[in-house]
C-alpha positions in Angstrom: 3.4 3.4 -27.6 4.2 5.1 -30.9 5.9 2.5 -33.3 8.4 3.7 -36.0 5.6 5.1 -38.0 3.9 7.1 -35.4 0.7 5.7 -36.1 -0.1 5.3 -32.6 -0.7 7.9 -29.9 2.2 7.8 -27.3 -0.5 7.3 -24.3 0.8 5.1 -21.6 -0.9 1.3 -22.5 -3.6 0.8 -20.4 -4.6 -2.8 -19.3 -7.9 -3.3 -21.2 -9.3 -6.5 -20.4 -10.3 -9.1 -23.3 -12.2 -12.3 -23.2 -9.8 -15.1 -22.9 -11.0 -17.0 -25.7 -13.2 -16.0 -28.8 -13.2 -15.7 -32.7 -10.6 -13.1 -32.5 -8.1 -14.6 -29.7 -4.5 -14.1 -31.1 -5.2 -10.9 -33.0 -4.3 -7.2 -32.0 -6.0 -4.1 -32.8 -5.7 -0.2 -32.1 -8.5 1.8 -31.9 -8.9 5.6 -33.6 -8.6 8.4 -31.2 -12.2 9.1 -31.2 -13.5 6.0 -29.6 -13.5 6.0 -25.9 -11.6 3.4 -24.2 -11.2 2.9 -20.4 -8.1 3.6 -19.1 -7.3 6.1 -22.0 -8.3 9.8 -22.7 -9.7 10.7 -26.0 -7.8 13.3 -28.2 -9.8 13.5 -31.3 -6.4 14.7 -33.0 -6.2 17.9 -31.3 -4.1 18.6 -28.2 -6.8 20.8 -26.5 -9.3 18.1 -26.4 -7.0 15.8 -25.4 -6.0 17.9 -22.5 -9.5 18.3 -21.7 -10.4 15.1 -22.0 -9.6 13.1 -18.8 -9.3 9.1 -18.6 -12.4 7.4 -19.8 -14.2 4.9 -17.6 -16.5 3.4 -20.3 -15.4 1.8 -23.4 -17.4 2.3 -26.5 -19.7 -0.5 -27.3 -18.1 -1.2 -30.8 -14.7 -1.2 -29.3 -16.2 -4.0 -26.3 -17.7 -6.1 -29.1 -13.8 -7.0 -30.2 -12.8 -7.1 -26.8 -15.5 -9.3 -26.0 -14.4 -11.6 -29.3 -10.9 -12.0 -27.6 -9.0 -9.6 -29.5 -6.4 -7.4 -27.7 -6.2 -3.8 -28.0 -2.8 -2.5 -27.9 -3.2 1.5 -28.3 -5.0 4.4 -29.6 -4.3 5.7 -33.3 -3.8 9.2 -34.6 -6.8 10.8 -36.7 -6.9 14.0 -38.5 -7.9 16.7 -36.2 -11.8 16.5 -35.4 -12.0 13.5 -37.9 -12.6 16.6 -40.4 -10.0 15.9 -43.2 -9.0 13.1 -45.8 -5.4 13.8 -46.2 -4.0 11.9 -43.0 -2.0 15.2 -42.3 -2.3 16.8 -38.7 -1.1 20.1 -38.3 -0.2 19.2 -34.3 0.9 15.7 -34.8 2.4 15.2 -38.2 1.4 12.6 -40.9 1.5 9.0 -40.1 3.7 6.4 -42.4 1.8 4.9 -45.4 3.4 1.5 -45.2 2.6 0.5 -48.8 3.8 3.6 -50.3 5.8 5.7 -47.5 6.4 8.5 -50.1 2.6 9.2 -50.1 0.0 10.4 -47.7 -1.7 7.8 -45.8 -5.2 9.3 -46.3 -7.7 10.2 -43.6 -9.1 10.7 -41.2 -8.4 6.9 -40.1 -5.0 7.7 -41.0 -3.3 6.3 -37.9 -5.6 3.3 -37.8 -4.2 2.6 -41.7 -1.0 3.1 -40.9 -0.6 1.1 -38.0 -1.8 -2.0 -39.9 -0.3 -1.0 -43.3 2.9 -1.0 -40.8 2.3 -4.3 -39.1 1.7 -2.7 -35.8 -1.3 -4.7 -35.4 -3.6 -7.3 -36.9 -6.6 -4.9 -37.8 -7.9 -1.5 -36.7 -10.8 0.5 -35.8 -11.5 3.7 -37.7 -14.6 5.6 -38.5 -16.1 7.1 -41.8 -18.4 10.0 -42.4 -17.6 10.8 -46.1 -14.7 8.3 -46.8 -12.4 8.2 -43.8 -11.8 4.3 -43.9 -12.5 3.7 -47.7 -9.4 6.3 -48.7 -6.7 5.4 -46.5 -7.7 1.7 -47.0 -7.4 2.3 -50.8 -4.2 4.4 -50.2 -2.5 1.6 -47.9 -3.5 -1.3 -49.9 -5.9 -2.5 -47.2 -9.5 -4.1 -47.0 -11.8 -1.6 -45.6 -15.3 -1.4 -44.7 -18.0 1.5 -44.1 -20.9 -0.3 -43.0 -24.7 0.7 -43.6 -25.3 3.8 -41.5 -26.4 2.7 -38.2 -25.1 -0.6 -38.5 -22.4 -0.3 -35.9 -23.5 1.7 -32.4 -21.5 4.9 -32.2 -21.9 5.7 -28.2 -18.8 7.1 -26.8 -17.4 8.0 -30.0 -16.5 11.4 -30.8 -19.2 12.6 -33.3 -18.7 14.7 -36.5 -22.2 14.2 -38.6 -25.0 12.4 -37.2 -26.5 11.3 -40.2 -23.3 10.0 -41.9 -20.8 9.1 -39.2 -20.3 5.1 -39.1 -17.8 2.9 -37.5 -15.5 0.7 -39.6 -12.2 -1.3 -39.8 -9.1 -2.3 -41.8 -7.1 -5.4 -42.2 -4.2 -6.7 -44.5 -5.7 -9.9 -44.7 -8.9 -11.1 -46.4 -9.8 -13.9 -44.2 -9.3 -11.7 -41.0 -11.5 -9.1 -42.9 -14.4 -11.7 -42.6 -13.5 -12.7 -39.1 -13.8 -9.1 -37.8 -17.0 -8.8 -39.7 -18.6 -11.6 -38.2 -17.6 -10.6 -34.6 -18.9 -7.0 -35.1 -21.8 -7.1 -37.5 -24.1 -9.5 -36.3 -26.9 -11.2 -38.7 -27.7 -9.2 -41.9 -31.4 -7.6 -42.2 -30.8 -7.9 -46.0 -28.6 -10.8 -46.7 -27.3 -11.1 -50.2 -28.1 -14.2 -52.0 -25.9 -16.8 -52.5 -25.1 -16.0 -55.8 -25.6 -12.0 -56.3 -26.3 -10.1 -59.0 -23.2 -8.1 -59.8 -23.4 -4.8 -61.7 -20.5 -2.5 -62.8 -21.2 1.3 -63.9 -18.9 2.5 -66.9 -20.1 6.1 -66.4 -18.2 6.0 -62.9 -15.1 4.7 -64.4 -15.3 7.2 -67.0 -14.8 9.9 -64.2 -11.0 8.5 -62.9 -8.1 8.9 -65.2 -7.3 6.5 -68.1 -4.1 4.9 -66.2 -6.3 3.9 -63.4 -9.0 2.4 -65.7 -6.7 0.4 -67.3 -4.6 -0.3 -63.5 -8.4 -1.8 -62.6 -8.7 -4.2 -65.2 -7.3 -7.2 -63.5 -9.4 -6.6 -60.5 -12.3 -6.3 -62.7 -11.4 -9.5 -64.4 -10.9 -11.6 -61.2 -14.6 -10.3 -59.9 -16.2 -11.3 -63.1 -14.5 -14.4 -62.7 -15.7 -14.9 -59.2 -19.2 -13.6 -59.4 -20.1 -14.2 -62.7 -20.3 -12.0 -65.9 -20.8 -8.5 -64.5 -23.9 -6.6 -65.8 -23.5 -3.2 -67.2 -25.4 -0.7 -65.1 -28.2 0.7 -67.5 -29.7 4.3 -67.0 -28.5 7.8 -66.3 -26.9 8.5 -63.2 -28.1 10.8 -60.9 -26.0 14.1 -60.6 -22.7 13.3 -58.9 -22.2 17.3 -58.5 -25.4 17.9 -57.2 -24.8 15.3 -54.7 -21.1 16.2 -53.8 -22.9 19.7 -52.4 -25.7 18.1 -50.9 -23.0 15.9 -48.9 -21.2 19.4 -48.3 -23.8 21.0 -47.0 -25.1 18.1 -44.5 -21.9 17.3 -43.1 -21.2 21.1 -42.6 -24.3 21.9 -40.7 -24.0 18.8 -38.6 -20.6 19.1 -37.9 -21.1 22.4 -36.8 -23.9 21.6 -34.6 -21.6 18.6 -33.2 -18.7 20.4 -32.3 -19.0 24.4 -32.9 -20.0 25.4 -29.7 -17.1 23.2 -28.1 -14.7 25.0 -30.6 -15.8 28.6 -29.7 -16.5 28.3 -25.9 -13.1 26.8 -25.4 -11.1 28.7 -28.1 -9.8 25.4 -29.9 -6.6 26.0 -31.7 -7.4 24.0 -35.2 -5.0 23.4 -38.1 -5.7 25.9 -40.9 -7.6 23.4 -43.0 -9.5 22.2 -40.4 -10.2 25.6 -39.1 -11.3 26.9 -42.7 -13.8 23.5 -43.0 -15.3 24.6 -39.6 -15.7 28.3 -40.7 -17.6 26.9 -43.8 -19.6 24.8 -41.8 -20.9 27.7 -39.7 -22.2 29.5 -42.5 -24.1 26.9 -43.8 -28.0 28.1 -43.8 -31.1 26.2 -42.8 -32.5 26.6 -46.4 -29.2 25.3 -47.9 -29.3 22.0 -45.4 -32.8 21.4 -45.8 -32.6 21.2 -49.6 -29.5 19.3 -49.4 -31.5 17.0 -47.2 -34.2 16.8 -50.0 -31.5 16.0 -52.6 -30.3 13.1 -50.6 -33.8 11.4 -50.4 -34.1 12.0 -54.2 -30.6 10.8 -55.0 -31.3 7.6 -52.7 -34.4 6.6 -54.6 -32.8 7.0 -58.0 -30.0 4.8 -56.9 -32.4 2.2 -55.4 -34.3 2.5 -59.1 -31.0 1.7 -60.6 -29.3 -1.0 -58.5 -32.2 -2.7 -56.6 -30.5 -5.7 -55.0 -27.5 -5.7 -57.2 -23.9 -5.0 -55.7 -22.2 -2.5 -57.7 -18.5 -2.5 -58.6 -17.0 0.9 -58.4 -13.5 2.8 -57.9 -13.0 3.7 -54.3 -11.5 6.7 -55.1 -10.1 8.2 -58.4 -6.2 7.6 -58.2 -3.8 6.4 -55.8 -2.5 8.5 -52.8 -1.0 11.9 -53.4 3.0 12.4 -52.6 3.7 14.1 -49.2 5.4 16.6 -51.5 2.0 17.7 -52.6 0.5 21.2 -51.8 -2.5 21.6 -50.0 -4.3 23.0 -53.2 -3.7 19.7 -54.9 -4.6 17.6 -51.9 -7.8 19.2 -51.8 -8.5 19.2 -55.3 -8.2 15.3 -54.7 -10.4 15.5 -51.9 -13.4 17.0 -53.8 -13.1 14.7 -56.8 -13.0 11.8 -54.4 -16.0 12.8 -52.8 -17.9 12.5 -56.0 -17.7 8.7 -55.6 -17.4 8.6 -51.9 -20.6 10.3 -51.4 -22.8 7.8 -53.2 -22.7 5.2 -50.4 -22.6 7.7 -47.5 -26.2 9.6 -49.3 -27.5 6.1 -49.9 -26.4 4.7 -46.4 -25.5 1.7 -48.2 -22.3 -0.6 -47.1 -19.1 -0.7 -49.2 -15.9 -2.7 -48.8 -12.8 -1.7 -50.7 -10.3 -4.4 -51.9 -6.7 -4.0 -52.2 -6.8 -5.7 -55.8 -5.4 -2.8 -58.1 -1.6 -0.9 -58.3 -0.4 2.1 -60.4 3.0 3.3 -60.5 3.8 1.1 -57.4 1.3 2.3 -55.1 -2.1 0.5 -53.7 -5.6 1.2 -55.9 -8.7 -0.1 -54.3 -12.0 -1.3 -55.9 -15.0 -1.5 -54.0 -18.1 -3.2 -53.7 -21.0 -1.1 -52.7 -24.4 -3.4 -51.8 -27.9 -2.8 -50.5 -28.3 -1.4 -47.1 -28.4 -4.3 -44.4 -26.3 -6.7 -46.3 -23.3 -5.6 -44.7 -21.7 -9.4 -43.5 -22.5 -11.0 -46.7 -20.8 -8.1 -48.7 -17.9 -8.7 -46.2 -17.9 -12.4 -47.1 -18.3 -11.6 -50.9 -15.1 -9.5 -50.8 -13.2 -12.4 -49.2 -14.3 -14.9 -51.8 -13.2 -12.4 -54.5 -9.6 -12.0 -53.0 -9.4 -15.7 -52.3 -10.3 -16.6 -55.7 -13.3 -18.7 -54.6 -16.4 -18.7 -56.8 -20.0 -17.8 -55.6 
């Protein structure tokens, strides 16, 4: 089942049993082609991996939760190759259509999942987010998206990229469904937000993005302010985002090579040029670089804990709207690097982040985010729903 957007892998549709009744009965979803689903292969965005996969006998626990809640799986969604890219472009399978801005890239690596939801092929979709692979395509495609606290959702029977950063997240078009899926997936918060949470905004983070995007965010910030009460300016110097970016790169690179390097070399995988270059860079990361990056991560996390405490932070999801499909690889890579200065904050701090489709620029979506304390995932999702529906806290 491919559909007009080529969001889904052309696998024969397997009969995946779901509960007859539950909180998600009547809703359909797709799973990024990193999650094992009984009756399907798992291709990871690479035809060689697909050929070696075989039909899986076990369904990933995070997918099973949704089936047990009554949701119906209709297929597997395309992904950037080995989940190691954020453009949405795949050298082997092409680029899924961005349903909100067809002339622009969908973002990745959960490109097919975001494409399927934005093109109304399903009600919601599961993706993964290591460095921004749910939040970026959610922003680009005008969707709600969640990157949960690291470790909140199980990743057994899911193709890994970076053990200390991988998370499973999801997309919806609709705010209420965003809340329903969160309730089915996330369970009870270990650190729930108070009924009236403190919400802060960092002017310094908005200074990183183009002025036209700051202007585009103004109505969204006004809505958050009206829903949550006056936003508190975040005081204090931010820890270095450039240092954090390189810490993220070194940790991601070393762990990606540990997860996939032997498999790539032993089987002679044919990778697209961008992904091949990324893995080649990853192979060269030294023990010293990795260990120092891990130390930077701990310092960075501590600094943000001192700055934020139990506050929720309002921030741009990514710096700008999606690049055009015609953008060259160098421009897309530059966008990716700048985006990671924002996206890496939640990754390194292991905090949950939701992105809301509340802004636009030049006719294309632009997501705004809420980042909360680690362990507040469900109440953060519920706060996002209240903001989207103008329900004061």
